[in-house]
Steps between C-alpha positions, in 0.01 A plus 500: 500500500758331272598656175468239219617514151211482227366159456588499134859566587503207745342267234758611240806469740390137584419424139142403590200437265154383564468118457198406300539142639465636855206725406696815592417860407691778674334820640728819501250772591591573867184714556280201377694259726452741802119501417489122500691478824255743659193298410481290823560804718791562748773234471748652736670235701254222367604182349441466119539210256590563151510226233712560181667826580728495204746782510304654787280769366199443733741389771652847495153651570425251779829588673438874452170452669692347810387135438701200604512296179541135430552460130484154322698506164591206290693685241845511636609763244301749712660409832797756487266781428278397794809468712584859420151606629560309823817691562309830437234408752686308775285256697192547271542247211537132512528317166414145452610318183234240410176412340209681696269211409720241685549711806303516824440878525349501860810313611721727300342810680548345835134446559429859544254713308611640168387696200543372155595749223634369162518584143428119453677307206227440264552134470458430872272778612161321505649174672653726774174685541285200548744350742490812717118501483515139632613636847734362739683180391389174650139618613247581234290712731767678704395863424602785512834409335826635604504739203328835590457610136582399145610782258562333175578588141316278246405513141186720486284218373603299809445778726150557366421125560609551867252792563231407264135479602242231393345505157805576274752301323784611739306351798633158590674280748777750571240776605323260730816392671627844529164651639350235723698598800720783374435846362657550154523827315668635188740752640655654173560426134848499362564575128704255312746779406612517860685178466837407344435307283141604445276192533230428241219577751402758758569434876313586817568505870256299710481548880355230719421505873387190700138535627296280741465153402140367479419240768438141412668502170783273376757686287567175324133448425467842356806452272343161386177663415650788306735283306209275387258795446748721292669198338184458292383863517259468193315226658209519733591440867308166496764376246824659626430421862417137446837383599462655844302263724179671628564831317208484263249417782663759724420773229132436543531517883648853483265616218754522211345393175719201370439638139713802563859525394798554726573854395154620630556340858615744757786461746243488792311225311807301443583543868150386605542189283839414631354541852217246442748259341755552779242400765414181310873385500 
């Protein structure tokens, strides 16, 4: 295994500092980084996509675990530090300079299965997550996706929204999209003091694995329903779903009281509603 200088030393040598504009917060605790890399299980020889590696803290842990890492980084200040990592682990690291939101990840990974592990930049984390949940590009119902798991760092509040159950204020569109054909769990919490600079909020690691997609359900219809229902979450369903043709009538067909609010509707009930409306299209 390659002997690497401490990450703080690398950052100091390259004159790096976390960019607030890019949502960066650096992790230095090697033990913690190894724990994060271990969440999805054995990575030896497997393809891993990492977004926003920064100076390469989590990247080191992934490489130590034997992963073949493709890292997307848009901060060119970090590229020399990442290049040193590539030299230390020959053939294991490929660095792509660019914006992860603009790149085709499946194409980038050669159309082969890959795990995603990332300390996501706070300013793009949710957008990337929703995109991965949408599945394979070009086909809304192509499932399972090419990614085998998502192991992602979020602000704790966002993480709680992803794994939330019906009935609470955290439950919303993100929970339904994450749970209707995937299994999402909170893998670990990460204290703000673990970062440099410390963010104002606590963080958490969410681990998601694709599950079985319910038959007869349009992913686009489900997205449309959840957007309408939770866009006006304090209103009754008979009001919030008025803009989705046939939705209010379909509620009665499946036995859901239209006077309920979106936060009380289970993932299975949303799926059943989407199935009825998908069949009517």
